[in-house]
C-alpha positions in Angstrom: 6.0 9.0 21.9 6.5 10.6 18.6 9.0 9.0 16.3 11.2 11.2 14.5 9.7 10.4 11.1 6.0 11.4 12.5 8.0 14.6 14.0 9.1 15.5 10.2 5.8 14.7 8.8 4.1 16.9 11.6 6.4 20.0 10.9 5.4 19.9 7.4 1.7 20.0 8.4 2.2 22.9 10.7 4.1 24.7 8.3 1.4 24.4 5.6 -1.1 25.5 8.5 0.7 28.5 9.5 1.2 29.7 5.8 -2.7 29.5 5.3 -3.8 31.6 8.1 -6.5 29.0 9.0 -7.4 27.8 12.5 -7.1 24.5 13.7 -10.7 24.4 14.4 -11.7 25.9 10.9 -9.4 23.4 9.1 -10.8 20.1 11.1 -14.3 21.3 10.2 -13.5 21.0 6.6 -11.6 17.8 7.2 -14.5 16.3 9.2 -12.1 15.5 12.2 -12.1 16.6 15.7 -9.8 19.4 16.8 -7.8 17.3 18.7 -7.4 15.0 16.3 -5.9 17.7 13.9 -3.6 18.9 17.0 -2.4 15.5 17.1 -1.4 15.3 13.7 0.5 18.5 13.8 2.4 17.6 16.7 3.6 14.2 15.7 1.4 12.1 18.2 -0.5 10.5 15.5 -0.2 9.6 11.7 -3.2 9.4 9.5 -4.0 6.0 8.5 -4.6 7.2 4.8 -2.7 9.9 2.9 -5.7 11.1 1.6 -6.7 12.9 4.6 -3.0 14.6 4.4 -3.6 15.2 0.8 -6.9 16.9 1.6 -5.5 19.1 4.4 -2.5 20.1 2.1 -5.4 21.2 -0.4 -7.1 23.1 2.2 -3.7 25.0 2.8 -2.5 25.8 -0.8 0.0 23.4 -1.1 1.7 23.1 -4.6 3.1 20.1 -6.7 6.3 19.5 -5.1 5.1 19.9 -1.8 2.6 17.3 -2.4 5.2 15.1 -3.0 7.4 16.0 -0.1 4.2 15.5 2.0 3.5 11.9 0.7 7.1 11.3 1.2 7.3 11.9 5.0 3.9 10.6 5.5 5.0 6.9 4.0 8.3 7.4 6.3 6.2 8.2 9.5 3.3 5.6 8.7 6.2 2.9 8.1 7.9 3.8 11.5 4.3 3.6 13.3 3.6 -0.2 11.9 7.7 -1.2 12.7 6.9 0.2 16.6 3.6 -1.6 16.5 5.2 -4.5 15.6 8.1 -4.5 18.4 5.4 -3.7 21.1 4.2 -7.8 21.4 7.9 -8.7 21.5 8.8 -6.6 24.6 5.5 -7.5 26.1 6.3 -11.1 26.2 9.9 -10.8 27.5 8.5 -8.5 30.1 6.1 -10.8 31.4 8.1 -13.9 30.9 11.2 -13.2 32.9 10.1 -13.1 36.2 7.7 -16.2 36.4 10.3 -18.5 34.5 13.2 -17.7 37.0 11.0 -18.7 39.9 9.4 -21.8 38.6 13.2 -23.0 37.7 14.5 -22.4 41.3 11.4 -24.6 42.5 12.0 -27.3 39.7 15.6 -27.6 40.8 14.7 -28.3 44.5 12.5 -30.7 43.7 15.1 -32.4 41.9 17.5 -32.2 44.8 15.0 -34.4 47.1 15.1 -38.2 47.2 12.8 -40.0 44.7 10.9 -42.3 46.8 11.8 -46.0 46.7 10.1 -49.2 45.2 9.8 -50.5 49.0 8.7 -47.1 50.5 5.4 -45.6 49.6 5.8 -41.7 48.8 4.5 -39.6 51.3 1.9 -37.2 50.7 3.2 -33.6 50.0 3.4 -31.2 52.6 1.1 -28.0 52.6 4.6 -26.1 51.8 4.9 -28.1 48.9 1.6 -27.8 47.8 1.8 -24.1 47.6 5.0 -24.7 45.5 3.4 -26.6 42.9 0.5 -24.6 42.4 2.8 -21.5 41.9 4.6 -23.3 39.3 1.3 -24.3 37.4 0.0 -20.7 37.9 3.3 -19.0 36.6 3.1 -21.2 33.6 -0.4 -20.3 32.9 0.7 -16.5 32.9 3.6 -16.9 30.6 1.1 -18.9 28.3 -1.4 -15.7 28.4 1.5 -13.5 27.9 2.5 -14.9 24.9 -1.2 -15.8 23.3 -2.9 -12.3 24.3 -0.3 -10.0 22.4 -0.3 -12.5 19.7 -4.2 -12.5 19.3 -4.4 -8.8 19.3 -1.5 -7.4 17.2 -1.3 -10.5 14.9 -3.6 -8.7 12.6 -1.8 -5.7 12.5 1.4 -7.5 10.9 -0.7 -9.7 8.4 0.0 -8.7 4.8 -3.4 -10.0 3.7 -4.9 -6.8 5.8 -2.9 -4.2 4.0 -5.3 -1.7 3.2 -4.2 -0.9 -0.5 -3.1 -2.8 -3.4 0.5 -3.9 -3.6 2.8 -5.4 -6.2 1.5 -9.3 -6.7 4.0 -10.9 -8.3 7.8 -11.0 -8.2 10.5 -13.2 -9.8 14.0 -13.2 -9.0 16.7 -14.4 -11.3 14.3 -15.4 -13.5 12.1 -17.4 -11.3 8.4 -18.6 -11.7 6.0 -16.3 -10.3 3.5 -17.6 -7.4 0.7 -15.3 -8.5 -2.5 -17.4 -9.5 -3.3 -14.6 -12.1 -2.8 -15.3 -15.4 1.0 -14.3 -16.4 1.9 -12.8 -19.5 5.5 -12.8 -20.3 7.3 -10.5 -22.7 7.6 -12.9 -25.3 3.8 -14.0 -24.6 2.3 -10.7 -24.5 0.4 -9.4 -27.5 2.1 -6.0 -27.2 5.1 -5.5 -24.9 6.4 -1.9 -24.3 9.8 -2.8 -24.9 12.1 -5.8 -25.8 13.5 -7.4 -23.0 17.2 -6.0 -22.4 20.2 -8.4 -22.1 20.3 -7.8 -18.5 16.5 -9.3 -18.2 18.1 -12.5 -19.2 17.8 -15.2 -16.3 21.3 -16.5 -17.7 23.0 -13.1 -17.1 21.3 -12.4 -13.6 23.4 -13.0 -10.1 20.5 -15.0 -8.2 20.8 -15.4 -4.6 20.8 -18.8 -2.9 17.1 -19.8 -2.3 16.0 -17.3 -4.8 12.4 -17.7 -5.8 9.2 -15.9 -6.3 7.5 -14.3 -3.7 4.8 -11.5 -2.5 5.6 -8.1 -3.3 4.7 -7.2 0.3 8.0 -8.4 1.5 7.7 -6.5 5.0 10.4 -4.4 6.2 14.0 -4.2 8.4 17.2 -6.0 7.3 15.2 -9.6 7.6 14.2 -9.3 3.7 17.7 -9.1 2.6 17.3 -12.6 1.1 14.1 -11.6 -0.7 12.9 -8.6 -2.9 14.6 -5.7 -1.4 11.8 -3.2 -2.7 7.9 -2.8 -1.6 5.2 -1.2 -3.8 2.4 0.5 -2.2 -0.1 0.7 -5.6 -3.1 3.1 -5.4 -4.9 2.2 -8.9 -7.9 4.4 -8.6 -6.0 7.6 -7.2 -7.2 11.0 -8.2 -5.5 13.6 -10.3 -7.9 16.1 -9.2 -11.3 15.5 -7.6 -13.4 15.9 -10.6 -10.7 13.9 -13.0 -12.2 10.4 -12.9 -14.6 9.0 -15.2 -15.7 5.3 -14.9 -17.7 3.1 -17.5 -20.4 1.0 -15.9 -22.7 -1.6 -17.4 -25.8 -0.3 -15.6 -28.6 2.4 -16.2 -27.7 5.5 -14.3 -30.8 4.3 -11.8 -28.6 1.7 -10.5 -25.4 3.4 -9.9 -24.7 4.7 -6.8 -23.4 8.3 -5.8 -19.6 8.7 -6.8 -17.0 7.9 -4.4 -14.5 9.9 -2.7 -10.8 9.0 -3.4 -10.6 6.4 -0.5 -13.7 4.8 -1.4 -13.2 4.3 -5.2 -11.5 0.8 -5.2 -14.7 -0.5 -3.3 -17.4 1.3 -5.3 -15.2 0.0 -8.6 -15.1 -3.4 -7.3 -18.7 -3.7 -6.4 -20.0 -2.4 -9.7 -17.4 -4.1 -11.9 -16.7 -0.6 -13.7 -13.5 0.2 -15.8 -11.4 3.3 -15.8 -12.9 5.4 -18.5 -10.7 7.5 -20.8 -7.8 7.9 -18.3 -6.7 5.9 -15.3 -4.5 7.6 -12.7 -2.4 5.4 -10.7 0.3 6.1 -7.8 3.2 4.1 -6.9 4.9 4.4 -3.6 8.3 2.7 -3.5 10.8 1.9 -0.6 13.1 -0.1 0.1 13.2 -2.7 2.8 16.6 -2.1 4.0 19.4 0.6 4.7 21.0 -0.5 1.1 20.3 1.1 -2.0 18.1 -0.4 -4.7 18.3 0.6 -8.1 15.0 0.9 -10.0 16.1 0.1 -13.4 13.1 0.2 -15.9 9.4 0.4 -15.8 7.8 -1.4 -18.6 4.1 -1.6 -20.2 2.7 -5.5 -20.5 -0.4 -5.7 -22.4 -2.6 -8.8 -21.6 -5.5 -7.9 -24.0 -6.5 -4.8 -26.6 -10.0 -4.8 -27.7 -12.7 -2.9 -28.8 -13.8 0.0 -26.4 -16.6 -1.3 -23.8 -20.4 -0.4 -24.8 -21.0 0.8 -21.4 -22.5 4.5 -19.7 -19.8 6.7 -18.5 -20.1 8.1 -15.0 -18.0 11.1 -14.0 -17.0 11.2 -10.2 -17.8 15.1 -9.9 -19.0 18.5 -11.4 -18.2 22.0 -10.2 -15.8 20.8 -7.4 -12.6 22.5 -8.5 -9.2 21.3 -9.7 -6.5 19.8 -7.7 -2.6 20.3 -8.3 -1.1 17.3 -8.8 2.1 16.5 -10.7 1.7 14.1 -13.6 5.5 12.5 -13.6 4.8 9.8 -16.4 2.1 8.7 -19.2 1.0 5.8 -20.7 -0.5 5.8 -24.4 -2.4 2.5 -24.3 -3.8 3.0 -27.9 -0.2 2.6 -29.2 1.0 -0.5 -30.5 3.7 -1.0 -28.1 2.6 1.1 -25.3 5.7 2.6 -23.3 6.0 4.6 -19.6 7.0 8.3 -21.2 8.1 10.9 -18.4 6.3 14.2 -18.9 6.4 17.7 -17.6 10.4 17.7 -17.5 10.3 14.6 -15.2 13.6 12.5 -16.0 13.2 9.0 -17.0 14.7 5.9 -15.3 16.9 4.7 -13.5 15.7 5.5 -10.1 17.1 4.8 -6.3 15.3 3.9 -3.1 16.1 2.8 0.3 13.9 2.4 3.4 14.7 6.1 4.3 14.6 7.5 0.7 11.3 6.2 -0.6 9.9 7.9 -4.0 6.1 8.5 -5.7 5.5 7.9 -9.2 2.2 9.0 -10.8 1.3 7.6 -13.8 -2.0 8.5 -16.5 -2.5 5.8 -18.7 -5.0 6.8 -21.4 -7.2 5.2 -23.8 -9.5 6.5 -26.4 -10.1 3.7 -28.9 -9.1 0.5 -27.1 -10.3 -1.4 -23.8 -6.8 -2.8 -22.7 -6.0 -4.9 -19.7 -2.8 -4.6 -18.6 0.1 -4.3 -15.9 3.5 -2.7 -15.2 6.7 -4.6 -14.8 9.6 -3.1 -12.7 13.2 -4.1 -13.4 15.1 -3.8 -10.0 18.8 -4.4 -9.0 20.8 -4.2 -5.6 24.4 -5.5 -5.2 24.8 -8.6 -7.0 20.9 -9.5 -7.3 18.3 -8.6 -10.1 15.0 -9.2 -10.4 11.4 -8.0 -11.7 8.5 -7.0 -9.9 4.8 -7.0 -11.3 2.6 -4.1 -10.4 -1.2 -4.7 -10.9 -4.5 -4.1 -9.1 -4.5 -7.0 -6.6 -3.0 -10.0 -8.8 -5.4 -8.7 -11.6 -4.6 -6.5 -14.4 -5.3 -2.7 -14.8 -8.3 -2.1 -16.9 -8.6 0.7 -19.2 -11.4 1.6 -21.9 -11.9 4.5 -24.2 -15.6 6.0 -23.9 -16.0 7.9 -27.3 -19.5 8.1 -28.2 -21.1 6.5 -25.1 -23.8 7.8 -22.9 -22.1 10.2 -20.4 -23.7 11.1 -16.9 -22.4 13.4 -14.0 -23.7 14.1 -10.3 -24.0 18.0 -9.8 -23.2 18.9 -6.5 -26.1 20.5 -4.8 -27.9 19.6 -7.3 -31.0 16.9 -7.2 -28.6 14.3 -5.7 -29.0 11.8 -8.8 -26.9 11.2 -12.0 -27.6 13.6 -14.6 -27.1 13.3 -18.5 -24.0 15.3 -19.3 -24.2 18.3 -21.5 -22.5 18.0 -24.7 -20.4 20.9 -24.3 -19.4 19.4 -20.8 -15.8 20.0 -20.7 -15.7 17.0 -17.9 -17.0 14.7 -20.7 -14.6 12.6 -22.3 -14.9 12.8 -26.3 
């Protein structure tokens, strides 16, 4: 049964589809999905596992900047509702399976307790056939309960395991000045080579209200009111989002003959990890923030923390596409990593912090970090507060810093669509080549 959130997401998909004038069959062919699958998306019976599918749908239907933001917001809510319903299914199955057998076995045990226990001077009589049947029934009932509990746990357990999350999340959290649990090297504002801003007085541990038992933890704190004692906000990070299909460049320490074809956006993290690639010239990061409960969470500040800043990498520059057309994306914030003290600056009329989020009201931030003269390892630090609690949330790439390098003067290659299916040297006047 479709959730309320899935229906709201489907309504926007249907509105975009109707406005485009394209048929389900035509759109499905361009999206490389079946027509029935697309029908289910637009009816609210199914939700795409990745937002990239909905984003491509929006582009094909001519969606504008604000419509992409609203589409992403509704997808986040629909995806979270789907996860909650999956998590609730094992509990309901166990309760239904265990209710009848437990009651029957209890009555059999009561009958056994009422029968007199054999004395020491009288040998115990062999159980009658009816008693043996009752004992066999109790044994089978107990086995049924064990199976009813174990099977859902095995099947559904991986769905609720935060280690299987398909996207990078905030890796480090501190509350009330608590120490971090992350295994990656941590740079405090005082130890960072070039922090973006001086820590404000409210960031001081002595001035923070720390809840009982407050400590560091994973940024993926789960959902619902059960996380009230922990961090009340989650961050889903896409460190290799595409501002448009041709915008991304990567530096790779390999010759062009050893580099596979450029990836689509969903495959970019695996491509980057396999090659040890580094974002070239600019890195476009998308953050989806959502509260874990009904209470409002204030997002007070987003700071840049620099781990290291060195000369640009002397590697080859590879463009993700040539001649594939531009996209429509709102650039909300920018970071100049060449600056002595990089900070997050609003762009295009976007207002600055603070913002508010809750479970039903998420936010999507798009951040473009640029470097032309330096190779910078860095991460973001989000300051939050809710009620009498406050803390900071580290945002990075799977526990490692983001890495962005300038590419001025480096050999540049592109992969023309419909060409020879291999990397070619980019022309000097290629507008997609970073200077």
